[in-house]
C-alpha positions as a printed Julia matrix, in Angstrom:
71×3 Matrix{Float64}:
   1.99   14.61   4.06
   0.32   13.1    1.13
   0.84    9.72  -0.36
   0.18    9.69  -4.06
  -1.04    6.93  -6.42
   2.09    6.13  -7.69
   4.32    5.83  -4.65
   1.43    3.88  -3.3
   1.66    1.17  -6.43
   5.6     1.12  -5.45
   4.96    0.4   -1.69
   2.47   -2.36  -2.84
   5.35   -3.74  -5.37
   7.78   -3.36  -2.58
   5.49   -5.36  -0.29
   4.56   -7.84  -2.85
   8.36   -8.49  -3.51
   8.7    -9.11   0.24
   5.85  -11.05   0.96
   4.25  -12.64  -2.38
   0.88  -14.09  -2.68
   0.74  -17.82  -1.37
  -0.87  -21.02  -1.91
  -3.05  -22.38  -4.57
  -5.74  -19.75  -4.36
  -2.53  -17.14  -4.84
  -4.08  -14.75  -1.75
  -2.32  -11.49  -1.17
  -0.47  -11.13   1.96
  -1.84   -9.16   4.88
   0.65   -6.28   4.04
  -0.42   -6.14   0.08
  -3.96   -6.4    1.26
  -4.13   -3.27   3.45
  -2.33   -1.2    1.05
  -4.77   -2.94  -1.98
  -7.79   -1.8    0.1
  -6.14    2.14   0.26
  -5.46    1.75  -3.5
  -8.88    1.04  -4.68
 -10.6     3.4   -2.83
  -8.12    6.14  -4.1
  -9.35    4.59  -7.52
 -12.69    4.71  -6.91
 -12.53    8.24  -5.53
 -10.38    9.75  -8.62
  -7.6    10.62  -6.22
  -4.39   11.21  -7.19
  -2.8    11.44  -3.6
  -4.12   11.12   0.05
  -2.97   12.5    3.5
  -1.22    9.93   5.43
  -2.91   11.0    8.43
  -6.29    9.82   6.74
  -5.11    6.12   6.5
  -5.71    3.47   8.99
  -2.64    3.06  11.29
  -1.93   -0.14   9.81
  -1.53    1.25   6.13
   0.66    4.31   7.57
   3.1     1.96   9.53
   3.68   -0.08   6.15
   4.2     3.16   4.27
   6.4     4.2    6.73
   8.53    1.29   6.56
   8.5     1.03   2.83
   9.81    4.75   2.91
  12.78    4.15   5.22
  13.83    1.15   2.72
  13.33    3.23  -0.56
  15.43    5.82   0.9
């Protein structure tokens, strides 16, 4: 199963709503940071989708949690 760039954006927005940036520096939450790294790689590689099993375990867990919540 693949995750599309659009789905990844939705998942990032979901986690941003649950765990907004904090502090004066407005640092990303750990959850958003993990997904933002995947997003950056996809943008750099011009990828429209990426296989879930190619992602780090933390990113897979966050995406699975998002999908359960979105369903």
